[in-house]
N, CA, C and O of each residue as an XYZ file, in Angstrom:
596
protein
N       9.586     34.025    108.239
C       8.999     34.783    107.151
C       8.922     33.867    105.924
O       9.881     33.181    105.570
N       7.763     33.882    105.302
C       7.547     32.991    104.163
C       8.217     33.539    102.895
O       8.703     34.669    102.843
N       8.210     32.674    101.889
C       8.775     33.049    100.594
C       8.070     34.284    100.038
O       8.730     35.215     99.577
N       6.744     34.300    100.078
C       5.994     35.427     99.537
C       6.293     36.715    100.295
O       6.455     37.773     99.687
N       6.364     36.627    101.610
C       6.647     37.826    102.411
C       8.031     38.381    102.102
O       8.199     39.596    102.000
N       9.018     37.511    101.953
C      10.361     37.971    101.587
C      10.360     38.597    100.190
O      11.035     39.597     99.947
N       9.602     38.002     99.289
C       9.512     38.527     97.931
C       8.895     39.928     97.936
O       9.386     40.823     97.249
N       7.836     40.118     98.696
C       7.193     41.437     98.766
C       8.116     42.458     99.415
O       8.181     43.609     98.985
N       8.818     42.037    100.437
C       9.765     42.939    101.084
C      10.877     43.334    100.111
O      11.263     44.500    100.039
N      11.385     42.359     99.368
C      12.436     42.652     98.387
C      11.939     43.616     97.323
O      12.666     44.527     96.927
N      10.717     43.429     96.859
C      10.165     44.323     95.849
C       9.988     45.739     96.396
O      10.202     46.714     95.676
N       9.601     45.853     97.656
C       9.455     47.170     98.278
C      10.801     47.854     98.416
O      10.938     49.033     98.090
N      11.798     47.122     98.898
C      13.143     47.683     99.039
C      13.692     48.082     97.672
O      14.309     49.137     97.532
N      13.467     47.240     96.666
C      13.912     47.541     95.305
C      13.300     48.848     94.812
O      14.009     49.713     94.298
N      11.995     48.993     94.967
C      11.325     50.204     94.480
C      11.844     51.448     95.183
O      12.133     52.453     94.534
N      11.964     51.389     96.504
C      12.430     52.555     97.254
C      13.882     52.895     96.940
O      14.237     54.068     96.819
N      14.717     51.875     96.809
C      16.135     52.099     96.518
C      16.330     52.707     95.130
O      17.059     53.686     94.969
N      15.684     52.130     94.148
C      15.868     52.605     92.777
C      15.281     53.999     92.597
O      15.887     54.847     91.942
N      14.106     54.242     93.174
C      13.522     55.571     93.037
C      14.344     56.600     93.812
O      14.470     57.745     93.376
N      14.900     56.207     94.946
C      15.794     57.105     95.679
C      17.014     57.456     94.849
O      17.429     58.614     94.806
N      17.591     56.453     94.187
C      18.732     56.680     93.290
C      18.334     57.630     92.162
O      19.080     58.547     91.820
N      17.153     57.403     91.590
C      16.666     58.269     90.517
C      16.509     59.711     91.019
O      16.902     60.651     90.329
N      15.946     59.885     92.196
C      15.744     61.231     92.728
C      17.068     61.944     92.989
O      17.182     63.146     92.749
N      18.061     61.219     93.474
C      19.380     61.833     93.699
C      19.982     62.278     92.369
O      20.476     63.400     92.253
N      19.941     61.402     91.368
C      20.461     61.764     90.035
C      19.671     62.931     89.452
O      20.237     63.857     88.870
N      18.361     62.866     89.620
C      17.498     63.894     89.074
C      17.788     65.257     89.713
O      17.815     66.275     89.021
N      18.001     65.275     91.015
C      18.313     66.525     91.715
C      19.638     67.107     91.209
O      19.752     68.311     90.981
N      20.628     66.238     91.037
C      21.927     66.709     90.539
C      21.811     67.269     89.119
O      22.371     68.322     88.815
N      21.086     66.565     88.259
C      20.929     67.025     86.875
C      20.094     68.306     86.802
O      20.379     69.190     85.995
N      19.076     68.401     87.637
C      18.240     69.598     87.646
C      19.024     70.804     88.142
O      18.915     71.889     87.572
N      19.815     70.627     89.202
C      20.585     71.756     89.738
C      21.668     72.221     88.764
O      22.076     73.382     88.801
N      22.133     71.325     87.897
C      23.139     71.724     86.913
C      22.506     72.292     85.636
O      23.213     72.729     84.727
N      21.161     72.280     85.577
C      20.471     72.824     84.411
C      20.419     71.890     83.221
O      20.148     72.327     82.103
N      20.672     70.616     83.443
C      20.734     69.657     82.337
C      19.384     69.423     81.661
O      19.340     69.037     80.492
N      18.284     69.650     82.377
C      16.958     69.398     81.799
C      16.389     70.610     81.063
O      15.285     70.542     80.522
N      17.114     71.692     81.040
C      16.636     72.897     80.361
C      16.971     72.824     78.877
O      17.931     72.175     78.462
N      16.157     73.504     78.102
C      16.412     73.556     76.667
C      15.822     72.375     75.926
O      15.172     71.518     76.524
N      16.048     72.332     74.635
C      15.440     71.293     73.802
C      15.986     69.887     74.080
O      15.313     68.896     73.799
N      17.179     69.800     74.621
C      17.767     68.484     74.893
C      17.326     67.931     76.261
O      17.627     66.785     76.594
N      16.619     68.743     77.041
C      16.222     68.335     78.387
C      15.303     67.125     78.411
O      15.504     66.209     79.208
N      14.291     67.112     77.541
C      13.372     65.977     77.509
C      14.056     64.716     76.989
O      13.717     63.606     77.398
N      15.001     64.889     76.104
C      15.768     63.744     75.600
C      16.562     63.113     76.744
O      16.605     61.890     76.878
N      17.190     63.958     77.565
C      17.930     63.464     78.722
C      16.986     62.809     79.733
O      17.314     61.774     80.313
N      15.813     63.417     79.942
C      14.831     62.829     80.856
C      14.412     61.449     80.373
O      14.295     60.519     81.172
N      14.184     61.310     79.070
C      13.843     59.997     78.512
C      14.932     58.975     78.780
O      14.638     57.830     79.122
N      16.189     59.377     78.626
C      17.316     58.489     78.901
C      17.340     58.102     80.374
O      17.576     56.939     80.702
N      17.100     59.055     81.260
C      17.099     58.768     82.698
C      15.990     57.784     83.060
O      16.183     56.916     83.911
N      14.849     57.915     82.428
C      13.743     56.993     82.700
C      14.063     55.604     82.157
O      13.718     54.602     82.784
N      14.718     55.533     81.002
C      15.157     54.223     80.490
C      16.144     53.563     81.464
O      16.077     52.355     81.692
N      17.058     54.355     82.037
C      17.974     53.818     83.054
C      17.204     53.326     84.274
O      17.529     52.284     84.842
N      16.184     54.079     84.673
C      15.353     53.681     85.813
C      14.670     52.337     85.545
O      14.650     51.463     86.412
N      14.116     52.179     84.354
C      13.449     50.921     83.993
C      14.451     49.773     83.964
O      14.179     48.698     84.498
N      15.601     49.995     83.347
C      16.637     48.959     83.276
C      17.116     48.557     84.666
O      17.269     47.370     84.952
N      17.352     49.544     85.532
C      17.792     49.243     86.900
C      16.726     48.458     87.652
O      17.045     47.544     88.412
N      15.466     48.810     87.443
C      14.372     48.093     88.106
C      14.362     46.626     87.699
O      14.215     45.745     88.546
N      14.514     46.366     86.427
C      14.494     44.990     85.933
C      15.693     44.202     86.456
O      15.533     43.106     86.993
N      16.884     44.756     86.300
C      18.103     44.046     86.690
C      18.122     43.783     88.199
O      18.383     42.659     88.628
N      17.852     44.799     88.990
C      17.897     44.616     90.449
C      16.785     43.675     90.907
O      16.986     42.889     91.833
N      15.616     43.744     90.272
C      14.536     42.808     90.610
C      14.939     41.364     90.359
O      14.678     40.493     91.189
N      15.574     41.104     89.221
C      16.027     39.747     88.901
C      17.101     39.295     89.887
O      17.069     38.161     90.364
N      18.053     40.180     90.195
C      19.134     39.832     91.126
C      18.564     39.522     92.514
O      18.951     38.532     93.134
N      17.653     40.359     93.000
C      17.075     40.130     94.333
C      16.295     38.819     94.392
O      16.461     38.036     95.327
N      15.446     38.582     93.394
C      14.664     37.342     93.403
C      15.563     36.121     93.274
O      15.313     35.097     93.910
N      16.608     36.221     92.456
C      17.558     35.108     92.322
C      18.263     34.842     93.645
O      18.467     33.690     94.028
N      18.632     35.912     94.339
C      19.293     35.750     95.638
C      18.369     35.057     96.635
O      18.817     34.211     97.408
N      17.092     35.405     96.624
C      16.150     34.744     97.533
C      15.959     33.277     97.174
O      15.832     32.439     98.068
N      15.935     32.952     95.899
C      15.790     31.557     95.486
C      17.022     30.763     95.908
O      16.899     29.667     96.454
N      18.207     31.314     95.655
C      19.448     30.624     96.033
C      19.518     30.430     97.538
O      19.903     29.362     98.014
N      19.146     31.462     98.289
C      19.144     31.361     99.756
C      18.159     30.305    100.228
O      18.468     29.532    101.135
N      16.969     30.263     99.620
C      15.963     29.279    100.012
C      16.433     27.857     99.706
O      16.224     26.943    100.503
N      17.061     27.680     98.559
C      17.552     26.347     98.197
C      18.703     25.937     99.117
O      18.756     24.801     99.588
N      19.618     26.866     99.367
C      20.771     26.559    100.221
C      20.360     26.246    101.647
O      20.992     25.420    102.305
N      19.315     26.889    102.132
C      18.871     26.656    103.508
C      17.913     25.472    103.613
O      17.527     25.073    104.712
N      17.529     24.911    102.457
C      16.626     23.768    102.468
C      15.166     24.158    102.625
O      14.301     23.292    102.755
N      14.889     25.447    102.616
C      13.514     25.904    102.746
C      12.824     25.789    101.404
O      13.421     26.049    100.360
N      11.581     25.405    101.440
C      10.813     25.304    100.209
C      10.698     26.689     99.581
O      10.480     27.671    100.290
N      10.839     26.778     98.268
C      10.839     28.077     97.598
C       9.484     28.755     97.621
O       9.395     29.980     97.548
N       8.443     27.970     97.719
C       7.107     28.541     97.838
C       6.252     27.504     98.540
O       6.466     26.306     98.354
N       5.305     27.928     99.326
C       4.494     27.017    100.121
C       3.446     26.295     99.289
O       2.408     25.897     99.819
N       3.689     26.123     98.041
C       2.736     25.479     97.149
C       2.183     26.505     96.180
O       2.234     27.712     96.415
N       1.662     25.993     95.101
C       1.166     26.894     94.068
C      -0.332     27.093     94.170
O      -0.908     27.852     93.391
N      -0.970     26.429     95.111
C      -2.411     26.586     95.278
C      -2.695     27.839     96.080
O      -2.082     28.085     97.119
N      -3.625     28.618     95.586
C      -4.059     29.802     96.308
C      -5.446     29.544     96.853
O      -6.293     28.966     96.172
N      -5.676     29.969     98.068
C      -7.019     29.858     98.601
C      -7.751     31.186     98.398
O      -7.203     32.134     97.835
N      -8.973     31.232     98.858
C      -9.795     32.429     98.670
C      -9.203     33.639     99.382
O      -9.293     34.761     98.883
N      -8.604     33.419    100.533
C      -7.973     34.512    101.278
C      -6.854     35.140    100.455
O      -6.739     36.365    100.398
N      -6.034     34.318     99.821
C      -4.948     34.831     98.980
C      -5.485     35.685     97.834
O      -4.955     36.756     97.540
N      -6.539     35.196     97.196
C      -7.122     35.939     96.078
C      -7.724     37.262     96.537
O      -7.612     38.271     95.840
N      -8.362     37.263     97.706
C      -8.951     38.504     98.222
C      -7.872     39.523     98.596
O      -8.008     40.715     98.319
N      -6.807     39.042     99.222
C      -5.708     39.946     99.582
C      -5.092     40.532     98.320
O      -4.829     41.733     98.256
N      -4.863     39.700     97.326
C      -4.289     40.164     96.064
C      -5.200     41.194     95.390
O      -4.727     42.218     94.896
N      -6.505     40.920     95.372
C      -7.450     41.844     94.728
C      -7.490     43.189     95.451
O      -7.496     44.238     94.807
N      -7.517     43.165     96.783
C      -7.537     44.426     97.536
C      -6.242     45.195     97.346
O      -6.258     46.419     97.210
N      -5.133     44.494     97.338
C      -3.845     45.158     97.147
C      -3.778     45.812     95.770
O      -3.309     46.943     95.642
N      -4.238     45.116     94.757
C      -4.225     45.683     93.417
C      -5.141     46.897     93.326
O      -4.821     47.862     92.631
N      -6.282     46.862     94.024
C      -7.185     48.018     94.036
C      -6.473     49.241     94.605
O      -6.589     50.341     94.065
N      -5.742     49.046     95.692
C      -4.989     50.160     96.285
C      -3.874     50.620     95.348
O      -3.607     51.817     95.244
N      -3.230     49.685     94.673
C      -2.179     50.037     93.722
C      -2.718     50.830     92.545
O      -2.099     51.803     92.117
N      -3.870     50.420     92.016
C      -4.473     51.156     90.906
C      -4.891     52.557     91.348
O      -4.805     53.507     90.570
N      -5.341     52.683     92.586
C      -5.700     54.003     93.109
C      -4.471     54.911     93.161
O      -4.537     56.070     92.754
N      -3.350     54.386     93.660
C      -2.118     55.182     93.728
C      -1.642     55.564     92.330
O      -1.200     56.692     92.113
N      -1.729     54.636     91.385
C      -1.351     54.946     90.006
C      -2.270     56.022     89.433
O      -1.822     56.910     88.707
N      -3.549     55.936     89.761
C      -4.510     56.945     89.315
C      -4.172     58.325     89.850
O      -4.297     59.315     89.130
N      -3.740     58.407     91.119
C      -3.330     59.692     91.678
C      -2.094     60.233     90.953
O      -1.983     61.437     90.724
N      -1.180     59.351     90.598
C      -0.012     59.782     89.834
C      -0.411     60.319     88.466
O       0.115     61.334     88.010
N      -1.341     59.632     87.819
C      -1.823     60.092     86.518
C      -2.542     61.430     86.649
O      -2.345     62.330     85.833
N      -3.379     61.557     87.684
C      -4.073     62.820     87.925
C      -3.079     63.951     88.190
O      -3.249     65.064     87.692
N      -2.042     63.660     88.974
C      -1.007     64.657     89.226
C      -0.323     65.086     87.937
O      -0.026     66.266     87.748
N      -0.074     64.124     87.050
C       0.551     64.434     85.769
C      -0.339     65.366     84.943
O       0.131     66.363     84.396
N      -1.614     65.034     84.861
C      -2.540     65.855     84.077
C      -2.666     67.252     84.682
O      -2.670     68.242     83.950
N      -2.769     67.343     86.010
C      -2.868     68.651     86.662
C      -1.597     69.472     86.465
O      -1.666     70.688     86.286
N      -0.440     68.816     86.497
C       0.822     69.529     86.268
C       0.862     70.106     84.862
O       1.284     71.246     84.667
N       0.427     69.326     83.888
C       0.396     69.825     82.513
C      -0.620     70.956     82.370
O      -0.362     71.947     81.687
N      -1.775     70.801     83.016
C      -2.827     71.817     82.950
C      -2.353     73.140     83.552
O      -2.688     74.214     83.055
N      -1.572     73.048     84.624
C      -1.081     74.251     85.289
C       0.187     74.808     84.635
O       0.724     75.820     85.085
N       0.658     74.156     83.588
C       1.813     74.654     82.864
C       3.143     74.393     83.553
O       4.120     75.097     83.296
N       3.194     73.391     84.424
C       4.435     73.087     85.131
C       5.473     72.407     84.239
O       6.656     72.369     84.576
N       5.037     71.877     83.119
C       5.963     71.283     82.179
C       6.042     69.778     82.262
O       5.563     69.148     83.205
N       6.663     69.227     81.240
C       6.760     67.775     81.109
C       7.609     67.153     82.208
O       7.334     66.029     82.630
N       8.621     67.846     82.676
C       9.490     67.306     83.721
C       8.700     67.003     84.990
O       8.806     65.914     85.553
N       7.911     67.971     85.431
C       7.069     67.754     86.611
C       6.038     66.666     86.339
O       5.818     65.791     87.177
N       5.408     66.718     85.175
C       4.351     65.767     84.851
C       4.866     64.327     84.884
O       4.240     63.449     85.476
N       5.991     64.100     84.253
C       6.536     62.740     84.203
C       6.961     62.275     85.592
O       6.742     61.119     85.953
N       7.562     63.160     86.366
C       7.979     62.772     87.710
C       6.795     62.486     88.629
O       6.882     61.606     89.486
N       5.690     63.213     88.465
C       4.493     62.914     89.258
C       3.906     61.561     88.876
O       3.443     60.816     89.739
N       3.925     61.245     87.594
C       3.448     59.934     87.159
C       4.343     58.823     87.705
O       3.842     57.800     88.173
N       5.657     59.013     87.651
C       6.581     58.030     88.218
C       6.357     57.861     89.715
O       6.389     56.743     90.229
N       6.131     58.964     90.409
C       5.880     58.895     91.855
C       4.626     58.080     92.143
O       4.600     57.302     93.097
N       3.597     58.248     91.339
C       2.378     57.453     91.510
C       2.625     55.977     91.287
O       2.066     55.135     91.990
N       3.462     55.658     90.309
C       3.770     54.259     90.030
C       4.596     53.630     91.149
O       4.361     52.483     91.528
N       5.556     54.375     91.670
C       6.363     53.858     92.782
C       5.491     53.703     94.024
O       5.594     52.702     94.733
N       4.635     54.688     94.291
C       3.719     54.600     95.420
C       2.824     53.367     95.278
O       2.558     52.675     96.261
N       2.363     53.096     94.064
C       1.531     51.914     93.828
C       2.313     50.636     94.116
O       1.798     49.733     94.774
N       3.538     50.552     93.637
C       4.373     49.368     93.851
C       4.584     49.110     95.339
O       4.409     47.989     95.817
N       4.957     50.146     96.054
C       5.206     50.008     97.491
C       3.913     49.698     98.235
O       3.902     48.854     99.131
N       2.826     50.371     97.874
C       1.534     50.157     98.540
C       1.062     48.720     98.384
O       0.634     48.094     99.354
N       1.140     48.197     97.168
C       0.681     46.827     96.918
C       1.467     45.831     97.773
O       0.875     44.975     98.430
N       2.783     45.941     97.768
C       3.603     44.974     98.495
C       3.455     45.105    100.010
O       3.390     44.095    100.711
N       3.401     46.327    100.519
C       3.224     46.501    101.961
C       1.828     46.078    102.405
O       1.670     45.505    103.482
N       0.814     46.354    101.587
C      -0.546     45.947    101.934
C      -0.652     44.429    102.011
O      -1.238     43.892    102.951
N      -0.082     43.734    101.016
C      -0.133     42.267    101.035
C       0.595     41.719    102.255
O       0.102     40.799    102.907
N       1.759     42.273    102.568
C       2.507     41.820    103.742
C       1.704     42.040    105.015
O       1.595     41.148    105.857
N       1.147     43.228    105.144
C       0.366     43.560    106.339
C      -0.829     42.627    106.488
O      -1.092     42.134    107.585
N      -1.553     42.378    105.407
C      -2.729     41.502    105.482
C      -2.335     40.059    105.811
O      -3.044     39.385    106.558
N      -1.241     39.590    105.277
C      -0.796     38.234    105.596
C      -0.359     38.142    107.049
O      -0.660     37.159    107.726
N       0.345     39.152    107.533
C       0.781     39.129    108.917
C      -0.402     39.160    109.880
O      -0.340     38.591    110.970
N      -1.486     39.833    109.466
C      -2.679     39.891    110.294
C      -3.556     38.660    110.126
O      -4.485     38.449    110.906
N      -3.272     37.851    109.123
C      -4.042     36.635    108.915
C      -5.188     36.789    107.951
O      -6.104     35.967    107.957
N      -5.172     37.810    107.123
C      -6.226     37.947    106.110
C      -6.836     39.241    106.162
O      -7.743     39.528    105.380
């Protein structure tokens, strides 16, 4: 498995792990009624800040671990910095799919607000779209590389 493939896999695992952690915390806080009342959105904002912080920290730790492993094993950290046309096409298609998933999350947020479901549902639908986009982009790139373009 190449450096890029390991990186995409790590990013996918990171997104799924962190969002899973967020959903577990969110379920516990929701069942205890913590999001109700005027302080609920303030708590939701704090939870999202924790989600962002965890994403950054775990992403840095995972990428650092892959770099250290690659150096220790003598494997080149990247197969060169030159991208060919195939790489650019795979990246462009993956980003198109990611933007589509983000768009669905945004649409879900707007529909939730329109239907009166509240800010809690709206924000979580937007987050779900962003996580879906992250996972979709990385899995699509991996799949296309494994298939050869």
